[in-house]
NUTOR-998904 format. One record per residue (C-alpha): x, y, z; residue in three letters. Coordinates in nm, 4 decimals. Each point is the difference from the previous one (the first is absolute). Last residue first. Layout:
BEGIN
+----------+----------+----------+------+
:       px :       py :       pz : type :
+----------+----------+----------+------+
:        X :        Y :        Z :  ALA :
...
+----------+----------+----------+------+
//
This chain:
BEGIN
+----------+----------+----------+------+
:       px :       py :       pz : type :
+----------+----------+----------+------+
:   2.8626 :  23.0270 :  28.8715 :  VAL :
:  -0.0319 :   0.2986 :  -0.2313 :  ALA :
:  -0.2383 :   0.2769 :   0.1000 :  SER :
:  -0.3481 :   0.1141 :  -0.0962 :  ILE :
:  -0.2022 :   0.2606 :   0.1936 :  GLY :
:   0.0667 :   0.2754 :  -0.2513 :  ALA :
:   0.1682 :  -0.1386 :  -0.3110 :  HIS :
:   0.3769 :  -0.0218 :   0.0289 :  LYS :
:   0.0986 :   0.0068 :  -0.3683 :  ARG :
:   0.2369 :  -0.2888 :   0.0733 :  SER :
:  -0.2955 :  -0.2026 :   0.1317 :  THR :
:  -0.1864 :   0.0263 :  -0.3309 :  MET :
:   0.3022 :  -0.0773 :  -0.2170 :  SER :
:   0.0809 :  -0.3062 :   0.2083 :  GLY :
:  -0.3614 :  -0.1166 :  -0.0257 :  VAL :
:   0.0109 :   0.0333 :  -0.3796 :  VAL :
:   0.3349 :  -0.1840 :  -0.0168 :  ASP :
:  -0.1303 :  -0.2784 :   0.2255 :  LEU :
:  -0.3068 :  -0.0390 :  -0.2222 :  LEU :
:   0.2138 :  -0.0146 :  -0.3152 :  VAL :
:   0.2207 :  -0.2742 :   0.1449 :  ALA :
:  -0.3073 :  -0.1920 :   0.1197 :  ARG :
:  -0.1548 :   0.0262 :  -0.3464 :  ALA :
:   0.3078 :  -0.1506 :  -0.1661 :  ALA :
:   0.0045 :  -0.2863 :   0.2508 :  LEU :
:  -0.3720 :  -0.0550 :  -0.0615 :  ALA :
:   0.0509 :  -0.0099 :  -0.3776 :  PRO :
:   0.2810 :  -0.2583 :   0.0481 :  GLU :
:  -0.2155 :  -0.2117 :   0.2308 :  SER :
:   0.0398 :   0.0231 :   0.3775 :  LEU :
:   0.0782 :  -0.3215 :   0.1858 :  PRO :
:  -0.2646 :  -0.1480 :   0.2352 :  LEU :
:   0.1199 :  -0.0910 :   0.3519 :  HIS :
:   0.0378 :   0.3241 :   0.1957 :  ASP :
:  -0.2786 :   0.1706 :  -0.1910 :  SER :
:   0.0268 :   0.3738 :  -0.0458 :  ILE :
:  -0.0982 :   0.3006 :   0.2133 :  CYS :
:   0.1508 :   0.3444 :  -0.0487 :  LEU :
:  -0.0441 :   0.1871 :   0.3253 :  SER :
:  -0.1788 :   0.3178 :   0.1121 :  VAL :
:   0.0649 :   0.0868 :   0.3641 :  THR :
:  -0.2727 :   0.2060 :   0.1670 :  ALA :
:   0.1082 :   0.2666 :   0.2477 :  ASP :
:  -0.2444 :   0.1171 :   0.2682 :  ILE :
:   0.1472 :   0.2733 :   0.2211 :  VAL :
:  -0.0826 :  -0.0861 :   0.3601 :  PRO :
:  -0.0371 :   0.2364 :   0.1803 :  ARG :
:  -0.0451 :   0.1925 :  -0.3268 :  THR :
:  -0.2349 :   0.0312 :  -0.2943 :  LEU :
:   0.0220 :   0.2436 :  -0.2896 :  ALA :
:  -0.3224 :   0.1823 :  -0.0747 :  ARG :
:  -0.1846 :   0.0575 :  -0.3276 :  ILE :
:  -0.3373 :   0.1778 :   0.0121 :  GLN :
:  -0.2012 :  -0.0665 :  -0.3139 :  ALA :
:  -0.0528 :   0.2033 :  -0.3182 :  GLY :
:   0.3098 :  -0.1342 :  -0.1738 :  ALA :
:  -0.1143 :  -0.3530 :   0.0867 :  PHE :
:  -0.2026 :   0.0027 :  -0.3230 :  SER :
:   0.3212 :  -0.0015 :  -0.2036 :  PRO :
:   0.1136 :  -0.3391 :   0.1392 :  THR :
:   0.3648 :  -0.0639 :  -0.0923 :  ALA :
:   0.1464 :   0.2261 :   0.2699 :  THR :
:  -0.1983 :  -0.1522 :   0.2853 :  VAL :
:   0.0350 :  -0.3535 :  -0.1330 :  VAL :
:   0.3766 :   0.0507 :  -0.0242 :  SER :
:   0.0237 :   0.1140 :   0.3625 :  ALA :
:  -0.1581 :  -0.3193 :   0.1307 :  PRO :
:  -0.3574 :   0.0033 :   0.1371 :  VAL :
:  -0.1827 :   0.0582 :   0.3279 :  ILE :
:  -0.3672 :   0.0870 :  -0.0342 :  THR :
:  -0.2484 :   0.2500 :   0.1376 :  ALA :
:  -0.3772 :  -0.0283 :   0.0213 :  GLY :
:  -0.3336 :   0.0265 :  -0.1768 :  LEU :
:   0.0520 :   0.3668 :  -0.0936 :  GLY :
:  -0.0847 :  -0.0314 :  -0.3694 :  ASP :
:   0.3641 :   0.0821 :  -0.0764 :  LEU :
:   0.1078 :  -0.3071 :   0.1971 :  VAL :
:  -0.2565 :  -0.2283 :  -0.1650 :  ALA :
:   0.0983 :   0.1163 :  -0.3499 :  ALA :
:   0.3690 :  -0.0541 :   0.0775 :  SER :
:  -0.0684 :  -0.3538 :   0.1211 :  LEU :
:  -0.2201 :  -0.0899 :  -0.2956 :  ALA :
:   0.2730 :   0.1170 :  -0.2424 :  PRO :
:   0.2706 :  -0.1804 :   0.2069 :  VAL :
:  -0.1888 :  -0.3297 :   0.0166 :  SER :
:   0.0724 :  -0.2155 :   0.3033 :  GLU :
:  -0.2714 :   0.1342 :   0.2333 :  ILE :
:  -0.0844 :  -0.1170 :   0.3509 :  GLU :
:  -0.2535 :   0.2304 :   0.1604 :  SER :
:  -0.0723 :   0.1593 :   0.3414 :  VAL :
:   0.3248 :  -0.0989 :   0.1737 :  VAL :
:   0.0271 :   0.1645 :   0.3437 :  ARG :
:   0.3491 :  -0.1160 :   0.0902 :  PRO :
:   0.0749 :  -0.0889 :   0.3653 :  ALA :
:   0.2983 :   0.2203 :   0.0820 :  VAL :
:   0.2819 :  -0.0970 :   0.2320 :  ARG :
:   0.2619 :   0.1796 :  -0.2145 :  ALA :
:   0.1718 :  -0.3367 :  -0.0492 :  ARG :
:  -0.3395 :  -0.1467 :  -0.0904 :  ALA :
:  -0.0606 :   0.2737 :  -0.2560 :  LEU :
:   0.3380 :  -0.0716 :  -0.1614 :  ALA :
:  -0.0741 :  -0.3751 :  -0.0097 :  ASP :
:  -0.3447 :   0.0612 :  -0.1483 :  ASP :
:   0.1555 :   0.2159 :  -0.2730 :  ILE :
:   0.2636 :  -0.2601 :  -0.0834 :  MET :
:  -0.2601 :  -0.2788 :  -0.0084 :  ARG :
:  -0.2218 :   0.2101 :  -0.2227 :  ARG :
:   0.2882 :   0.0435 :  -0.2419 :  LEU :
:   0.0445 :  -0.3771 :  -0.0272 :  LEU :
:  -0.3638 :  -0.0457 :  -0.1043 :  HIS :
:  -0.1809 :  -0.2882 :   0.1694 :  ASN :
:  -0.1575 :   0.2456 :   0.2458 :  LYS :
:  -0.1888 :   0.1879 :  -0.2701 :  SER :
:   0.1213 :   0.3352 :  -0.1317 :  PRO :
:  -0.0797 :   0.3112 :   0.2071 :  LEU :
:  -0.2603 :   0.2756 :   0.0242 :  LEU :
:   0.0297 :   0.1477 :   0.3479 :  LEU :
:  -0.2399 :   0.1969 :   0.2200 :  PRO :
:   0.2222 :   0.2014 :   0.2360 :  THR :
:  -0.0680 :  -0.0462 :   0.3733 :  ASP :
:   0.3363 :  -0.1506 :   0.0998 :  ALA :
:   0.1955 :   0.1668 :  -0.2810 :  LEU :
:   0.1992 :   0.2322 :   0.2305 :  ALA :
:   0.2198 :  -0.2909 :   0.1118 :  GLY :
:   0.1495 :  -0.0139 :  -0.3502 :  VAL :
:   0.1597 :   0.3373 :   0.0728 :  PRO :
:  -0.0677 :   0.2495 :  -0.2802 :  LEU :
:   0.2931 :   0.1600 :  -0.1804 :  ALA :
:  -0.0491 :   0.3762 :  -0.0295 :  GLU :
:  -0.0795 :   0.1897 :  -0.3216 :  ASN :
:  -0.3765 :  -0.0204 :   0.0598 :  LEU :
:   0.0376 :   0.1382 :   0.3541 :  GLU :
:  -0.0776 :  -0.1964 :   0.3151 :  GLY :
:  -0.2852 :  -0.2322 :   0.0886 :  PRO :
:  -0.2478 :  -0.1076 :  -0.2699 :  LEU :
:  -0.3319 :   0.1478 :  -0.1139 :  VAL :
:  -0.1279 :  -0.1500 :  -0.3260 :  MET :
:  -0.1135 :   0.2651 :  -0.2483 :  GLY :
:   0.2276 :  -0.0875 :  -0.2918 :  PRO :
:  -0.0532 :  -0.3772 :   0.0384 :  PRO :
:   0.3029 :  -0.1966 :   0.1285 :  SER :
:   0.3163 :  -0.1520 :  -0.1453 :  VAL :
:   0.2428 :  -0.1283 :   0.2640 :  LEU :
:   0.3417 :  -0.0784 :  -0.1434 :  PHE :
:   0.2155 :  -0.3149 :  -0.0204 :  MET :
:   0.3730 :   0.0268 :  -0.0777 :  GLU :
:   0.1162 :  -0.2258 :  -0.2787 :  GLU :
:   0.3080 :  -0.2182 :   0.0131 :  LYS :
:   0.2050 :  -0.1327 :  -0.2884 :  PHE :
:   0.1233 :  -0.3127 :  -0.1772 :  LEU :
:  -0.0068 :  -0.2940 :   0.2413 :  PRO :
:   0.0773 :  -0.3230 :  -0.1922 :  GLN :
:  -0.2295 :  -0.2800 :   0.1122 :  LEU :
:   0.0386 :  -0.3650 :  -0.0989 :  THR :
:  -0.3151 :  -0.2088 :   0.0064 :  THR :
:  -0.1295 :  -0.3406 :   0.1101 :  GLY :
:  -0.0553 :   0.1029 :   0.3605 :  LYS :
:  -0.0201 :   0.3766 :   0.0483 :  ILE :
:   0.2955 :   0.1620 :   0.1759 :  PRO :
:  -0.0613 :   0.3340 :   0.1804 :  GLU :
:   0.0378 :   0.3265 :  -0.1895 :  SER :
:  -0.3287 :   0.0068 :  -0.1856 :  ALA :
:  -0.2191 :   0.2399 :  -0.1932 :  TYR :
:  -0.0036 :  -0.1507 :  -0.3472 :  ILE :
:   0.1625 :   0.0479 :  -0.3369 :  LEU :
:  -0.0606 :  -0.3111 :  -0.2042 :  ALA :
:   0.1734 :  -0.2636 :  -0.2076 :  MET :
:  -0.0664 :  -0.2806 :  -0.2476 :  ASP :
:  -0.3687 :  -0.0686 :   0.0662 :  MET :
:  -0.1977 :  -0.3244 :   0.0017 :  LYS :
:   0.3038 :  -0.1872 :   0.1324 :  GLY :
:  -0.1763 :  -0.1186 :   0.3154 :  THR :
:   0.2274 :   0.1941 :   0.2347 :  MET :
:  -0.0237 :   0.3157 :  -0.2136 :  ILE :
:  -0.3808 :  -0.0119 :  -0.0021 :  LEU :
:   0.0081 :  -0.0372 :   0.3784 :  GLU :
:   0.2235 :   0.3056 :   0.0280 :  SER :
:  -0.2489 :   0.1957 :  -0.2088 :  LEU :
:  -0.2898 :  -0.1014 :   0.2226 :  ILE :
:   0.1769 :   0.1442 :   0.3052 :  GLN :
:   0.0693 :   0.3310 :  -0.1677 :  GLY :
:  -0.3240 :   0.0799 :  -0.1815 :  PHE :
:  -0.0766 :  -0.0223 :  -0.3708 :  SER :
:   0.1448 :   0.2431 :  -0.2505 :  ASP :
:   0.0941 :  -0.2592 :  -0.2633 :  ASN :
:   0.2036 :   0.1241 :  -0.2959 :  ILE :
:   0.0631 :  -0.2306 :  -0.2971 :  HIS :
:   0.2977 :   0.1042 :  -0.2119 :  VAL :
:   0.0301 :  -0.1422 :  -0.3522 :  VAL :
:   0.3681 :  -0.0186 :  -0.0949 :  ILE :
:   0.0869 :   0.0693 :  -0.3653 :  GLN :
:   0.0587 :   0.3722 :   0.0608 :  PRO :
:   0.2838 :  -0.0696 :   0.2429 :  HIS :
:   0.2008 :   0.3159 :   0.0664 :  ARG :
:  -0.2396 :   0.2795 :  -0.0995 :  SER :
:  -0.3264 :  -0.1825 :   0.0698 :  LYS :
:   0.1393 :  -0.1207 :   0.3325 :  MET :
:   0.1012 :   0.3555 :   0.0900 :  GLU :
:  -0.3459 :   0.1373 :  -0.0750 :  ARG :
:  -0.1735 :  -0.2795 :   0.1905 :  LEU :
:   0.2200 :   0.0576 :   0.3050 :  LEU :
:  -0.0457 :   0.3783 :  -0.0172 :  PRO :
:  -0.3798 :  -0.0562 :  -0.0018 :  LEU :
:  -0.0133 :  -0.2694 :   0.2692 :  SER :
:   0.2236 :   0.1749 :   0.2511 :  LEU :
:  -0.2578 :   0.2514 :   0.1233 :  SER :
:  -0.2258 :  -0.2787 :   0.1230 :  THR :
:   0.3149 :  -0.1753 :   0.1204 :  SER :
:   0.0410 :   0.2783 :   0.2487 :  SER :
:  -0.2514 :  -0.2076 :   0.1943 :  SER :
:  -0.3571 :  -0.0576 :   0.1077 :  TYR :
:  -0.0924 :  -0.2029 :  -0.3103 :  THR :
:   0.2849 :  -0.2524 :   0.0258 :  ALA :
:   0.1687 :  -0.0422 :  -0.3369 :  LEU :
:   0.0147 :  -0.3545 :  -0.1348 :  GLY :
:   0.2076 :  -0.0715 :  -0.3067 :  ILE :
:  -0.0740 :  -0.2672 :  -0.2617 :  SER :
:   0.2481 :  -0.0590 :  -0.2817 :  VAL :
:  -0.0633 :  -0.1137 :  -0.3548 :  ARG :
:   0.2276 :  -0.0939 :  -0.2875 :  GLY :
:   0.2657 :   0.1483 :  -0.2217 :  ALA :
:   0.3624 :   0.0924 :   0.0520 :  ILE :
:   0.1345 :   0.1532 :  -0.3171 :  SER :
:   0.2335 :  -0.2352 :  -0.1881 :  ALA :
:   0.0931 :   0.2111 :  -0.3003 :  ASP :
:   0.2371 :   0.2364 :   0.1789 :  ALA :
:   0.1456 :  -0.2866 :   0.2022 :  GLN :
:   0.0703 :  -0.1973 :  -0.3150 :  ASN :
:   0.1625 :   0.3019 :  -0.1647 :  MET :
:   0.2251 :   0.0605 :   0.3018 :  ASP :
:   0.1006 :  -0.3663 :   0.0138 :  THR :
:   0.0793 :  -0.0059 :  -0.3732 :  GLN :
:   0.2103 :   0.3149 :   0.0337 :  ALA :
:   0.1830 :  -0.1540 :   0.2945 :  GLN :
:   0.0790 :  -0.3109 :  -0.2020 :  ASP :
:   0.1261 :   0.2137 :  -0.2897 :  ILE :
:   0.2180 :   0.2049 :   0.2352 :  GLN :
:   0.1495 :  -0.3129 :   0.1548 :  LYS :
:   0.0605 :  -0.1424 :  -0.3460 :  LEU :
:   0.1864 :   0.3135 :  -0.1048 :  MET :
:   0.2189 :   0.0066 :   0.3102 :  LEU :
:   0.0868 :  -0.3709 :  -0.0245 :  GLN :
:   0.0712 :   0.0359 :  -0.3726 :  ALA :
:   0.2494 :   0.2794 :   0.0657 :  HIS :
:   0.1992 :  -0.2129 :   0.2419 :  ARG :
:  -0.0143 :  -0.3121 :  -0.2196 :  TYR :
:   0.1031 :   0.1990 :  -0.3091 :  LEU :
:   0.3153 :   0.1166 :   0.1800 :  ILE :
:   0.0678 :  -0.3532 :   0.1225 :  LEU :
:  -0.0397 :  -0.1329 :  -0.3541 :  GLY :
:   0.2558 :   0.2484 :  -0.1291 :  ALA :
:   0.2487 :  -0.1268 :   0.2579 :  GLU :
:  -0.0981 :  -0.3561 :  -0.0783 :  THR :
:  -0.2792 :  -0.1582 :   0.1989 :  PRO :
:   0.0418 :  -0.3381 :   0.1692 :  ALA :
:  -0.1280 :  -0.3488 :  -0.0868 :  ILE :
:   0.0863 :  -0.3089 :   0.2007 :  GLY :
:   0.2803 :  -0.1166 :   0.2283 :  VAL :
:   0.2116 :  -0.1629 :  -0.2687 :  ASN :
:  -0.0339 :   0.3079 :  -0.2165 :  SER :
:  -0.2403 :   0.1427 :  -0.2583 :  ARG :
:   0.0135 :   0.3635 :  -0.1077 :  ILE :
:  -0.2914 :   0.2386 :  -0.0402 :  LEU :
:  -0.0519 :   0.3410 :  -0.1640 :  LEU :
:   0.2065 :  -0.0090 :  -0.3174 :  LYS :
:  -0.0334 :   0.3405 :  -0.1558 :  HIS :
:  -0.1663 :   0.1328 :  -0.3149 :  LYS :
:  -0.2826 :   0.1543 :   0.2052 :  PHE :
:  -0.2743 :  -0.1348 :  -0.2247 :  HIS :
:   0.1773 :  -0.3183 :  -0.0979 :  ALA :
:   0.0803 :  -0.0740 :   0.3649 :  GLU :
:  -0.3630 :   0.0623 :   0.0930 :  LEU :
:  -0.1228 :  -0.2343 :  -0.2710 :  SER :
:   0.2445 :  -0.2684 :   0.1115 :  ALA :
:  -0.1335 :   0.0342 :   0.3541 :  VAL :
:  -0.3556 :  -0.0444 :  -0.1288 :  GLN :
:   0.1023 :  -0.3023 :  -0.2063 :  GLN :
:   0.1575 :  -0.1623 :   0.3080 :  SER :
:  -0.3217 :   0.0611 :   0.1913 :  LEU :
:  -0.2050 :  -0.1674 :  -0.2750 :  ALA :
:   0.2401 :  -0.2957 :  -0.0111 :  PRO :
:  -0.0473 :  -0.0462 :   0.3774 :  GLN :
:  -0.3788 :  -0.0290 :  -0.0252 :  ALA :
:  -0.1933 :   0.2478 :   0.2159 :  THR :
:  -0.1665 :  -0.0468 :   0.3363 :  ARG :
:   0.1708 :   0.3154 :   0.1306 :  LEU :
:   0.1316 :  -0.1822 :   0.3072 :  ILE :
:   0.0843 :  -0.3154 :  -0.1974 :  ALA :
:   0.1631 :   0.1967 :  -0.2822 :  ALA :
:   0.2097 :   0.1964 :   0.2499 :  ALA :
:   0.1205 :  -0.3251 :   0.1569 :  ARG :
:   0.0886 :  -0.1428 :  -0.3425 :  SER :
:   0.1754 :   0.3170 :  -0.1162 :  VAL :
:   0.2146 :   0.0055 :   0.3130 :  SER :
:   0.1705 :   0.2612 :   0.2179 :  GLY :
:  -0.3312 :   0.0560 :   0.1820 :  THR :
:   0.0119 :   0.3796 :   0.0116 :  ASP :
:   0.1797 :   0.0295 :  -0.3357 :  VAL :
:  -0.2565 :  -0.2247 :  -0.1682 :  ILE :
:  -0.2860 :   0.1906 :   0.1664 :  LYS :
:   0.1382 :   0.3333 :  -0.1230 :  VAL :
:   0.0210 :  -0.1306 :  -0.3580 :  PHE :
:  -0.3554 :  -0.1328 :   0.0124 :  SER :
:  -0.1303 :   0.3335 :   0.1270 :  ARG :
:   0.1927 :   0.1830 :  -0.2724 :  LEU :
:  -0.1489 :  -0.2278 :  -0.2644 :  LYS :
:  -0.3513 :   0.0565 :   0.1315 :  ARG :
:   0.0668 :   0.3743 :   0.0125 :  PHE :
:   0.0128 :   0.0249 :  -0.3759 :  ASP :
:   0.3119 :   0.1309 :  -0.1716 :  VAL :
:  -0.0587 :   0.2045 :  -0.3141 :  SER :
:   0.2359 :  -0.0278 :  -0.2945 :  MET :
:   0.3068 :   0.1712 :  -0.1513 :  THR :
:  -0.0734 :   0.3519 :   0.1298 :  GLY :
:   0.2431 :   0.0040 :   0.2892 :  ARG :
:   0.2089 :  -0.3133 :   0.0503 :  GLY :
:   0.3397 :   0.1578 :  -0.0506 :  LYS :
:  -0.0917 :   0.3122 :   0.1994 :  GLU :
:  -0.1064 :  -0.2057 :   0.3002 :  HIS :
:   0.3336 :  -0.1827 :   0.0221 :  VAL :
:   0.1775 :   0.3271 :  -0.0740 :  ARG :
:  -0.1461 :   0.1616 :   0.3123 :  HIS :
:   0.1335 :  -0.2829 :   0.2139 :  GLU :
:   0.3480 :   0.0504 :  -0.1509 :  ARG :
:  -0.0207 :   0.3747 :   0.0724 :  SER :
:  -0.1046 :  -0.0741 :   0.3586 :  PRO :
:   0.3132 :  -0.2192 :   0.0453 :  SER :
:  -0.0215 :  -0.3784 :   0.0210 :  MET :
+----------+----------+----------+------+
//
């Protein structure tokens, strides 16, 4: 049929009556199956009702749409034109319904996220909460700033959905996704005498007699620091074990000792502005921050949404190339 003929088919039917999409859907199903009875079974509609719908369409368009033959039912030339247009319209209607359903069905629920205290994650919590509020306002986000090893245990037991922890080696019961590395810095009291110039990296071996304020031995960061000191053949002089950043910064500024912390803790702690900050070398201490989830418990829909947001926030942070922070 020529384009002008197709145009006339629509012109003849215009304005006589409305055509609902239910009738068009029935018509398309009859053409697809080649049988009124098969279409009726699929649509769970009585055959006489389908026949009436086809008759209504033929009356509307003033054209015969279907013809019966020995092999079943087939569309006429006009029916084939209607079939093609109906398929497009029904596809658009289905897509519109899907879009509306997705707009109405905001993800709701609760998600628990652990952020290790001595980590860039301390500076991640605010942008993470902001982004979650913007994208998923119906999700309640629970932030836990406990310590690395405990967080992994909470993940294993299902008490927490995910966590950012210091770890690069496998932990039983979890899956680790390395996200970025943080360089560790020495933070010392303003008057503490150390070798070299303030703008020079300090060899780890020079810390032999330095009073240190460090996290406890069960903390993953402490293990990294002890390993670096051991490689430099230094026996650490630990005078206090502190796992609170405010208490740690107060102790440093009071002259009780020096500490070794990730770059993000240095920049996110205003009170450290009055302290001496030195990079460390021979060896450089790099702490890997990984996303930790259970390897046997599936993430809920809110948790999956939160993980996507968290990865976006981390990606944005590493792309801005914060001092001391680098992508894995």
